[in-house]
C-alpha positions in Angstrom: -7.4 43.3 -10.1 -5.4 43.0 -13.2 -1.8 42.6 -12.2 -1.7 39.2 -10.6 2.1 39.0 -10.0 1.8 42.2 -7.9 -0.8 40.9 -5.4 0.0 37.1 -5.6 0.9 36.0 -2.1 0.5 39.5 -0.6 -1.2 38.0 2.5 1.5 35.4 3.1 4.7 35.7 5.1 6.5 33.9 2.4 10.2 33.9 1.4 9.8 37.4 -0.2 8.3 38.8 3.0 10.9 37.1 5.2 13.8 38.5 3.1 12.3 42.0 3.3 11.5 41.9 7.0 14.2 39.8 8.7 17.8 40.6 9.4 20.1 38.6 7.1 21.4 36.3 9.8 17.9 35.6 11.1 16.6 34.9 7.6 19.5 32.5 7.0 18.8 30.6 10.2 15.1 30.3 9.6 15.8 29.2 6.0 18.1 26.5 7.2 15.3 25.3 9.6 12.8 25.2 6.7 15.1 23.5 4.2 17.0 21.1 6.4 14.9 20.6 9.4 17.4 22.0 11.9 16.2 23.2 15.3 15.2 26.8 15.7 16.9 29.0 18.3 14.6 31.0 20.6 16.5 34.2 19.7 15.7 33.6 16.1 12.1 32.8 17.0 11.8 36.1 18.8 13.1 38.1 15.9 10.8 36.2 13.5 7.8 36.8 15.7 8.5 40.5 15.9 8.9 40.9 12.2 5.9 38.7 11.5 3.8 40.8 13.8 4.9 44.1 12.3 4.2 42.8 8.8 0.8 41.5 9.8 -0.2 44.7 11.6 0.8 46.7 8.6 -1.8 44.8 6.6 -4.5 45.4 9.1 -4.2 42.3 11.4 -5.2 42.7 15.0 -5.1 39.1 16.2 -3.0 36.0 15.7 -4.0 32.3 15.9 -2.3 28.9 15.8 -4.1 27.4 12.8 -4.3 23.6 13.1 -6.0 20.5 11.7 -7.6 18.4 14.4 -9.1 15.0 13.8 -12.5 16.5 12.9 -11.3 16.8 9.3 -11.6 20.6 9.3 -9.3 23.3 10.6 -9.4 25.0 14.1 -8.3 28.3 15.4 -8.4 30.3 18.6 -7.8 34.1 18.2 -5.7 36.2 20.5 -5.1 39.9 20.0 -1.6 41.4 19.7 -2.5 44.0 22.4 -0.7 44.2 25.7 -1.2 46.9 28.4 1.3 49.7 28.6 2.1 51.7 31.8 0.3 54.8 30.6 -3.0 53.0 30.4 -2.9 52.4 26.7 -1.8 49.2 24.8 1.1 48.1 22.7 1.2 45.4 20.1 3.3 42.4 21.1 4.0 38.9 19.7 6.9 36.9 21.2 8.9 34.0 20.0 7.4 31.9 22.7 3.9 32.7 21.5 4.9 31.9 17.9 6.5 28.6 18.8 3.9 27.2 21.2 0.2 27.7 21.9 -2.0 26.0 24.5 -5.6 25.6 23.3 -8.2 23.6 25.2 -8.0 20.1 23.7 -10.9 18.5 25.7 -13.5 18.8 23.0 -11.5 17.6 20.1 -11.6 13.9 19.1 -8.9 11.9 20.8 -10.1 8.3 20.5 -9.5 7.6 24.1 -6.0 9.1 24.3 -7.1 11.5 27.0 -9.9 11.7 29.6 -12.7 14.2 28.9 -11.8 16.2 32.0 -8.2 16.7 30.9 -8.1 19.9 28.9 -4.5 20.8 28.1 -3.2 20.5 24.6 -0.3 22.1 22.7 0.1 23.7 19.2 3.6 23.8 17.8 4.6 26.1 14.9 5.3 24.4 11.6 7.9 26.7 9.9 7.8 24.7 6.7 4.3 26.2 6.0 4.2 29.9 5.6 2.0 32.0 8.0 -0.8 34.0 6.3 -3.5 36.6 7.0 -7.1 35.7 6.9 -9.5 38.5 7.6 -7.7 40.5 10.3 -5.9 37.5 11.9 -2.4 36.2 11.4 -2.7 32.5 11.0 0.4 30.4 12.0 0.2 26.8 10.7 0.8 24.5 13.6 0.9 20.9 14.7 -1.5 19.8 17.6 -0.7 17.3 20.3 -2.0 16.2 23.7 -0.4 16.9 27.1 1.1 13.4 26.9 2.7 14.1 23.5 0.3 12.1 21.3 -0.5 13.6 17.9 -4.2 14.8 17.9 -4.0 16.3 14.4 -3.4 15.4 10.7 -0.3 17.5 10.2 2.0 15.8 12.7 1.8 12.3 11.1 2.1 13.9 7.7 5.3 15.6 8.6 6.6 12.4 10.1 5.7 10.5 6.9 7.5 13.1 4.8 10.6 12.7 7.0 10.5 8.9 6.7 10.2 9.1 3.0 13.0 11.5 2.7 15.3 9.4 4.9 14.8 6.2 3.0 14.9 7.8 -0.5 18.2 9.5 0.3 19.7 6.1 1.1 18.7 4.9 -2.4 20.1 8.1 -4.0 23.4 7.6 -2.3 23.7 4.1 -3.8 23.3 5.7 -7.2 26.1 8.2 -6.5 24.0 11.2 -5.6 25.8 12.9 -2.7 24.4 16.4 -3.1 20.7 15.9 -2.3 19.9 16.8 1.3 16.2 16.0 1.3 13.6 14.2 -0.9 10.2 15.9 -0.9 6.8 14.5 -1.8 4.7 17.0 -3.8 0.9 17.0 -4.4 -1.6 18.8 -6.6 -5.1 18.1 -5.4 -7.9 18.6 -8.0 -11.0 19.8 -6.1 -14.5 19.0 -7.3 -17.6 20.8 -5.9 -21.2 21.7 -6.5 -22.7 25.2 -6.5 -26.4 25.8 -5.8 -28.4 28.8 -4.8 -28.7 29.7 -1.1 -32.5 29.8 -1.6 -32.6 26.2 -2.6 -30.2 25.1 0.1 -32.3 26.8 2.9 -35.4 24.8 1.8 -33.6 21.5 2.2 -33.1 20.3 5.8 -31.1 17.3 4.6 -28.6 19.5 2.8 -28.3 21.8 5.9 -27.9 19.0 8.4 -25.9 16.4 6.4 -24.5 18.0 3.3 -26.4 15.7 0.9 -30.0 15.2 -0.2 -31.6 12.2 1.5 -34.6 12.3 -0.7 -35.1 13.4 -4.3 -36.6 11.9 -7.4 -34.5 11.8 -10.6 -35.2 14.9 -12.7 -36.2 14.6 -16.4 -32.8 15.9 -17.4 -29.5 15.2 -15.5 -26.1 14.6 -17.1 -27.2 12.3 -19.9 -26.2 14.7 -22.7 -22.8 15.4 -21.3 -23.5 19.1 -22.2 -22.3 20.5 -18.9 -18.8 18.9 -19.0 -16.3 21.6 -20.1 -19.3 23.7 -21.2 -19.6 27.5 -21.2 -19.4 28.7 -17.6 -22.6 30.5 -16.4 -22.2 34.2 -15.5 -23.0 33.6 -11.8 -20.5 30.8 -11.6 -17.8 32.8 -13.5 -18.2 35.7 -11.0 -17.7 33.3 -8.1 -14.7 31.7 -9.8 -13.1 35.1 -10.5 -13.4 36.2 -6.8 -12.3 32.8 -5.6 -9.1 33.0 -7.7 -8.3 36.4 -6.4 -8.7 35.4 -2.8 -6.7 32.2 -3.3 -3.9 34.0 -5.2 -3.5 36.6 -2.4 -2.9 33.6 -0.1 -0.3 32.2 -2.4 -2.4 29.3 -3.5 -1.6 28.3 -7.0 -5.1 28.0 -8.4 -4.6 27.1 -12.1 -7.5 25.3 -13.8 -11.2 25.7 -13.5 -14.1 24.2 -15.5 -17.5 22.7 -15.4 -17.6 19.0 -14.4 -19.9 16.3 -15.6 -23.0 16.8 -13.4 -25.2 19.9 -13.6 -24.0 22.5 -11.1 -20.7 20.6 -10.6 -17.3 22.3 -11.1 -13.6 21.7 -10.5 -10.6 23.7 -9.5 -7.0 22.4 -9.9 -3.8 24.0 -8.5 -0.2 23.6 -9.5 1.3 21.1 -7.2 3.6 21.9 -4.3 5.1 20.2 -1.3 2.7 17.9 0.4 2.5 19.7 3.7 1.9 23.1 2.0 -0.6 21.5 -0.5 -2.5 20.0 2.4 -2.8 23.4 4.2 -3.7 25.1 0.9 -6.4 22.6 0.1 -8.0 23.1 3.6 -7.9 26.8 2.9 -9.3 26.4 -0.6 -12.4 24.5 0.7 -13.0 27.1 3.4 -12.6 30.0 1.0 -14.9 28.3 -1.6 -17.7 28.3 0.9 -17.1 31.9 2.0 -17.0 33.3 -1.5 -20.0 31.3 -2.5 -22.0 32.9 0.4 -21.1 36.3 -0.9 -22.6 35.4 -4.3 -25.9 34.1 -2.8 -24.6 30.5 -3.4 -23.7 27.5 -1.4 -20.6 25.3 -2.2 -21.4 21.6 -1.5 -18.3 19.5 -0.8 -20.1 16.3 0.1 -18.9 13.3 -2.0 -22.5 12.5 -3.1 -24.9 15.3 -2.6 -27.4 14.1 -5.3 -28.4 10.5 -6.1 -28.2 9.5 -9.7 -25.7 12.1 -10.8 -21.9 12.1 -10.4 -20.5 12.8 -7.0 -17.4 14.8 -6.3 -13.9 13.6 -5.7 -10.4 15.0 -5.2 -7.6 13.7 -7.4 -4.3 13.5 -5.5 -1.5 14.0 -8.0 1.6 12.8 -6.1 5.3 12.7 -6.9 8.7 12.8 -5.2 11.7 15.0 -6.0 15.0 16.0 -4.6 15.6 19.4 -3.0 17.6 20.1 -6.2 14.4 19.6 -8.3 15.1 16.2 -9.8 11.7 14.4 -10.2 12.4 10.8 -9.2 9.3 9.5 -11.0 10.3 11.0 -14.4 11.2 8.1 -16.7 13.1 10.2 -19.2 13.3 9.3 -22.9 14.6 5.8 -22.2 12.9 4.4 -19.2 14.2 0.9 -19.9 17.8 2.2 -19.3 16.9 4.4 -16.3 17.6 2.1 -13.4 17.1 4.7 -10.7 13.6 5.6 -12.1 12.7 1.9 -12.4 13.7 1.3 -8.7 11.6 4.1 -7.5 8.7 3.0 -9.7 9.0 -0.5 -8.3 9.0 0.9 -4.8 5.6 2.5 -5.5 4.2 -0.7 -7.1 5.3 -2.7 -4.1 3.9 -0.1 -1.7 0.5 0.0 -3.4 0.2 -3.8 -3.5 1.5 -4.4 0.0 -0.7 -1.6 1.6 -3.9 -1.7 -0.5 -5.8 -1.7 2.7 -4.1 1.5 4.1 -4.8 3.4 0.9 -8.5 2.3 1.0 -8.7 3.3 4.7 -7.2 6.7 3.9 -10.2 7.7 1.8 -12.9 5.9 3.9 -15.8 8.1 5.0 -19.6 7.6 5.0 -19.9 10.1 2.2 -17.2 8.6 0.0 -18.7 5.1 0.4 -21.6 6.3 -1.8 -19.2 7.4 -4.6 -16.7 4.6 -4.9 -17.6 1.9 -7.3 -20.1 4.0 -9.3 -19.4 5.1 -12.9 -18.1 8.4 -11.6 -15.2 7.2 -9.4 -12.8 4.3 -9.2 -13.9 1.1 -7.6 -13.1 0.2 -4.0 -10.5 -2.3 -5.3 -7.1 -0.7 -5.5 -5.2 -1.2 -8.7 -2.5 0.7 -10.7 -2.4 1.9 -14.2 1.0 2.2 -15.8 0.2 2.4 -19.5 1.5 0.4 -22.5 5.1 1.7 -22.5 5.9 1.1 -18.8 4.1 -2.1 -18.8 6.1 -3.3 -21.7 9.3 -2.2 -20.0 8.5 -4.2 -16.9 7.5 -7.2 -18.9 10.8 -7.2 -20.7 12.7 -7.0 -17.4 10.7 -9.8 -15.8 11.3 -12.1 -18.8 14.9 -11.0 -19.4 13.8 -10.1 -22.9 14.9 -7.3 -25.2 12.8 -4.1 -25.1 11.9 -2.9 -28.5 10.5 0.4 -27.3 7.3 2.2 -28.3 7.3 4.0 -31.6 6.3 7.6 -31.6 3.1 8.2 -33.7 2.5 11.5 -35.3 -1.1 12.7 -35.0 -2.5 13.5 -38.5 -5.8 15.3 -38.3 -6.4 15.6 -42.0 -6.3 19.4 -42.1 -3.2 21.1 -43.4 -3.6 24.2 -41.3 -3.7 22.2 -38.0 -0.4 21.5 -36.3 1.1 18.0 -36.3 2.3 16.6 -33.0 3.5 13.3 -31.6 0.9 11.3 -29.7 1.8 10.3 -26.1 3.0 6.7 -25.8 0.2 6.0 -23.3 -3.4 7.2 -23.0 -4.8 8.2 -19.6 -7.1 5.9 -17.6 -9.8 7.7 -15.8 -11.2 4.5 -14.2 -8.0 3.6 -12.4 -7.7 4.3 -8.6 -3.9 4.9 -8.9 -2.7 5.9 -12.4 0.8 6.9 -13.6 0.5 10.2 -15.6 3.9 11.0 -17.0 6.0 11.9 -13.9 3.5 11.4 -11.1 0.8 9.2 -9.8 -2.9 10.3 -9.7 -4.7 8.8 -6.7 -8.3 9.2 -7.7 -10.2 7.7 -4.8 -10.3 10.7 -2.4 -13.6 12.2 -1.6 -14.1 15.9 -2.2 -14.4 16.8 1.5 -11.5 14.7 2.6 -8.3 16.2 4.0 -5.6 15.0 1.6 -3.3 14.5 4.6 -4.6 11.0 5.3 -4.0 9.6 1.8 -0.5 11.1 1.7 0.5 9.9 5.1 -0.2 6.3 4.0 1.3 6.8 0.5 4.5 8.4 1.9 4.8 5.7 4.6 4.2 2.8 2.3 6.7 4.0 -0.3 9.3 4.7 2.5 8.9 1.1 3.7 9.6 -0.2 0.2 12.6 2.0 -0.1 13.9 0.9 3.3 13.7 -2.8 2.3 15.5 -2.0 -1.0 18.2 0.0 0.8 18.8 -2.6 3.4 19.4 -5.2 0.7 21.4 -3.1 -1.7 23.7 -1.5 0.8 25.0 -4.9 1.8 25.0 -6.5 -1.7 28.4 -7.7 -3.0 27.4 -6.7 -6.6 25.2 -3.7 -6.7 24.3 -3.9 -10.4 23.2 -7.6 -10.3 21.4 -7.1 -7.0 19.5 -4.1 -8.4 18.4 -6.0 -11.5 17.2 -9.0 -9.4 15.4 -6.7 -7.0 13.5 -4.9 -9.8 12.7 -8.2 -11.5 11.5 -9.8 -8.2 9.3 -6.8 -7.5 7.6 -7.0 -10.9 7.0 -10.7 -10.5 5.7 -10.5 -6.9 3.5 -7.5 -7.4 2.3 -7.4 -11.0 -1.1 -8.4 -9.9 -1.7 -4.8 -8.8 -1.2 -3.5 -12.4 -4.3 -3.2 -14.5 -4.6 -1.0 -17.6 -8.2 -1.9 -18.5 -11.6 -0.6 -17.6 -12.0 -0.4 -13.8 -15.8 0.1 -14.1 -16.2 -3.3 -15.7 -17.9 -5.9 -13.4 -15.6 -8.5 -14.9 -12.6 -6.7 -13.5 -13.9 -6.7 -10.0 -14.4 -10.5 -10.3 -10.9 -11.0 -11.7 -9.3 -8.7 -9.1 -10.8 -10.4 -6.1 -11.1 -14.0 -7.2 -8.1 -14.5 -9.5 -5.6 -11.8 -8.3 -6.5 -11.8 -4.7 -6.9 -8.0 -4.4 -8.9 -6.6 -1.5 -12.4 -5.2 -2.0 -13.5 -3.3 1.1 -16.7 -1.7 -0.1 -17.5 0.4 3.0 -15.8 2.2 5.9 -17.1 -0.5 8.3 -15.3 -3.1 6.2 -11.9 -1.5 5.9 -11.3 0.7 9.0 -10.7 -2.2 11.5 -7.8 -3.3 9.3 -5.8 -0.2 10.3 -4.7 -2.2 13.3 -3.6 -5.3 11.3 -0.2 -6.4 12.5 1.6 -5.6 9.2 0.2 -2.0 9.2 1.0 -1.3 12.8 4.5 -2.7 12.4 5.3 -0.6 9.4 3.7 2.7 10.6 5.3 2.5 14.1 8.7 1.4 12.9 8.9 4.3 10.6 7.9 6.6 13.4 4.8 7.9 11.7 2.3 6.8 14.4 2.5 5.2 17.8 0.3 2.2 18.6 -2.0 4.4 20.7 -2.3 7.0 18.0 -3.4 4.3 15.5 -6.0 2.9 17.9 -7.4 6.3 18.5 -7.6 7.0 14.8 -9.4 3.8 14.1 -12.0 4.6 16.7 -12.4 8.2 15.7 -12.9 7.4 12.0 -15.5 4.7 12.9 -17.2 7.1 15.3 -17.4 9.8 12.6 -18.8 7.2 10.2 -21.5 6.1 12.8 -22.4 9.6 13.8 -22.6 10.9 10.2 -25.0 8.1 9.2 -27.0 8.4 12.4 -27.5 12.1 11.8 -28.7 11.3 8.3 -31.1 8.6 9.6 -32.6 10.9 12.2 -32.9 13.7 9.6 -34.8 11.3 7.3 -37.3 10.4 10.1 -37.8 14.0 11.0 -38.3 15.1 7.4 -40.9 12.3 6.9 -42.8 13.2 10.0 -42.7 17.0 9.7 -42.8 17.5 5.9 -43.2 14.6 3.5 -46.0 12.5 5.1 -48.1 15.6 5.9 -47.6 16.8 2.3 -48.7 13.5 0.8 -51.7 13.3 3.1 -52.8 16.8 2.2 -52.5 16.2 -1.5 -54.3 12.9 -1.2 -57.1 14.6 0.8 -57.4 17.3 -1.8 -57.6 14.7 -4.6 -60.4 12.9 -2.8 -62.2 16.2 -2.1 -62.0 17.2 -5.8 -63.3 13.8 -6.9 -66.2 14.1 -4.5 -67.1 17.6 -5.8 -67.0 16.4 -9.4 -69.3 13.5 -8.6 -71.7 15.9 -6.9 -72.1 17.8 -10.1 -71.7 14.9 -12.5 -72.5 11.6 -10.7 -71.7 9.4 -13.7 -68.0 10.6 -13.7 -65.6 7.8 -12.8 -62.8 10.2 -11.6 -60.4 7.4 -12.5 -57.3 9.7 -12.3 -58.1 10.9 -8.8 -59.3 7.5 -7.7 -56.2 5.6 -8.8 -53.8 8.3 -7.5 -55.5 8.4 -4.1 -55.1 4.6 -3.9 -51.4 4.7 -4.9 -50.6 7.6 -2.6 -52.4 6.0 0.3 -50.5 2.8 -0.2 -47.2 4.8 -0.4 -48.2 6.6 2.8 -48.6 3.3 4.6 -45.3 2.0 3.2 -43.5 5.2 4.2 -44.9 5.0 7.8 -43.8 1.3 8.0 -40.3 2.1 6.7 -39.9 5.1 8.9 -40.7 3.1 12.0 -38.2 0.4 10.9 -35.5 3.1 10.4 -36.2 4.6 13.8 -36.0 1.2 15.4 -32.7 0.4 13.6 -31.2 3.7 15.0 -32.5 2.9 18.5 -30.9 -0.6 18.2 -27.4 1.0 17.8 -27.5 1.5 21.6 -27.0 -2.2 22.0 -23.8 -2.3 20.0 -20.9 -3.7 22.1 -18.4 -1.2 20.7 -17.8 1.2 17.8 -16.8 -1.6 15.5 -20.1 -3.4 16.3 -22.0 -0.2 15.8 -20.4 0.4 12.4 -21.5 -3.1 11.3 -25.0 -2.4 12.4 -25.0 0.9 10.5 -23.8 -0.9 7.4 -26.1 -3.9 7.7 -29.3 -2.3 9.1 -29.4 1.5 9.1 -28.2 2.2 5.6 -30.5 -0.5 4.0 -33.4 0.9 6.0 -32.6 4.4 4.8 -32.6 3.3 1.2 -35.8 1.4 1.7 -37.5 4.5 3.1 -36.2 6.8 0.4 -37.7 4.7 -2.4 -41.4 5.2 -1.7 -40.8 8.9 -0.8 -39.1 9.5 -4.1 -42.0 7.8 -5.9 -44.5 9.9 -4.0 -42.6 13.1 -5.0 -43.2 12.2 -8.7 -47.0 11.7 -8.0 -47.6 14.7 -5.7 -48.4 18.2 -7.1 -45.5 20.6 -6.9 -47.5 23.1 -4.9 -47.9 20.5 -2.2 -44.4 18.9 -2.2 -42.4 20.6 0.6 -38.9 20.3 -0.9 -37.2 21.8 -4.0 -36.8 19.1 -6.6 -33.5 18.0 -8.1 -34.4 19.9 -11.2 -35.0 23.0 -9.1 -31.7 22.7 -7.3 -29.3 21.5 -10.1 -30.4 24.2 -12.6 -30.9 27.1 -10.1 -27.6 28.9 -10.7 -27.8 31.4 -13.6 
């Protein structure tokens, strides 16, 4: 398909489709609801539903669904056909405003964290008009929020929308102080860079650990991994290129702004980056992107792995959350301009982010906490679990000058001279990028690099929006009542820099010395695991901030803490049980068979040549026999650790047992199994090796 502009967004009921299919008054009313958050009249909803149905049917749709994002971390949908019986025994195609606005799926089996009893089934989905409806297959998908019968949010969209409203409300207060009376909304925008692995379906099917858990639980290091850095930005293999081409077409039809694609560091690892858009839409698009990646991969005989750490010893996959805030008129509030030292409005919004990240380090860490991401954070492929901010030389110098009431000399532009006349000359940016920083300023936005590849980006952006909204609320409360705005503004910026500069670090986040400095000298938090950080969601300061802004209720926060910890415990327990099963069914029998074959061969050799020592076979039989005994011991220990989880007093206690007993026992079991893989003949080993898997795609 060559003419991208012609088919881009053809499966989306976007602004173009609305203009073409809705009466002018209906379109204007719906547009007002989308842009300003006004209530939607049922008459308008009926007209929109009819037009939406006709448009969808014209494109082959037969069903509709309220597409929502429950606390499972993936999307959910229940399909209903458009058909309704007609008096003559046939059917007509119907879709009402009532059906558009509200759905009623069975909510009993979705995670609720104790918000509802298991026998209570009713839940509601509510249309989110700020995210366009789209067609997937033959189904019209209507993005919706999901709540319980009692009105509690049971999804990831509702708190995200609340956080966006809170941020807009507080940011407008600040803008009014600077004389901006035209802005009606302030919108957070995101561009999530998505990393992933592609392997062949053949290799995937032969690995129970990949099928059950998304990652390899066993696997010896291959002779070649990522040491030569030859895969990074390398030539894309034909099989991968074909996948990427079809993926782009499918995403573009859905209006998803897929922009950049390339090979990542690890063999078989790749990345897709979109142009950023409003946070709510970006969240929906990223969920769709992950789903479509997996579907397109299957059509090409491949499997797309979205686990944060599918292979030990090579880089895992993250998702960089590029976040910024702008007015509805398009003014980026994090753009410093040519003279950031003189840009007071920018400096205040910058300080609001600095204060937010320092005050709510724990919430940002919690927002990316999963069992999978715990394996990635802190390695030389991802930021450490310690939150810090990178601002670069220029902005750091600006803040230093303000803090010390010193003149700011500015940063001189340096022209890059490459020593070849034919090459163009250009000015070097005043600040380099820092790939080791968890939260880095990159020109007119911040890049939050701690998200795992399978994470929904909603969690991180809920916390980021809310924390910044809280900073802005504090600023607005003080500045609105200040007798002298200019002096109060200067003092507030200066105080923020002084109080929160500990969070700013422009150096190497991978350096062990930094972790020591961050925790022991600066007092920054270091929550290394989900079990460490998740209970702090209910710390008083966090509950107070999130509830006062209207982003969560106390009950919703309690439920989310329990659900996240339950997911953590269940994920690791499934992994542990899979390891035990693989040892019993595959690995131990394979080692025993090979050991027996070695012993048989040595015996046969000695039968013919008695003086042979058969040292190779003898030593290998001894080593493999010792490993078999060790594996049996470690397997029993792991099984006992899993059984011991039943004695945990609650989900917090269970998560601690997982962290302190199950995970170490899993690592202890893996070690002898991986050694045995290196010693066992390939014809006997029951699993594809890392080398087989990582280099399988052609």
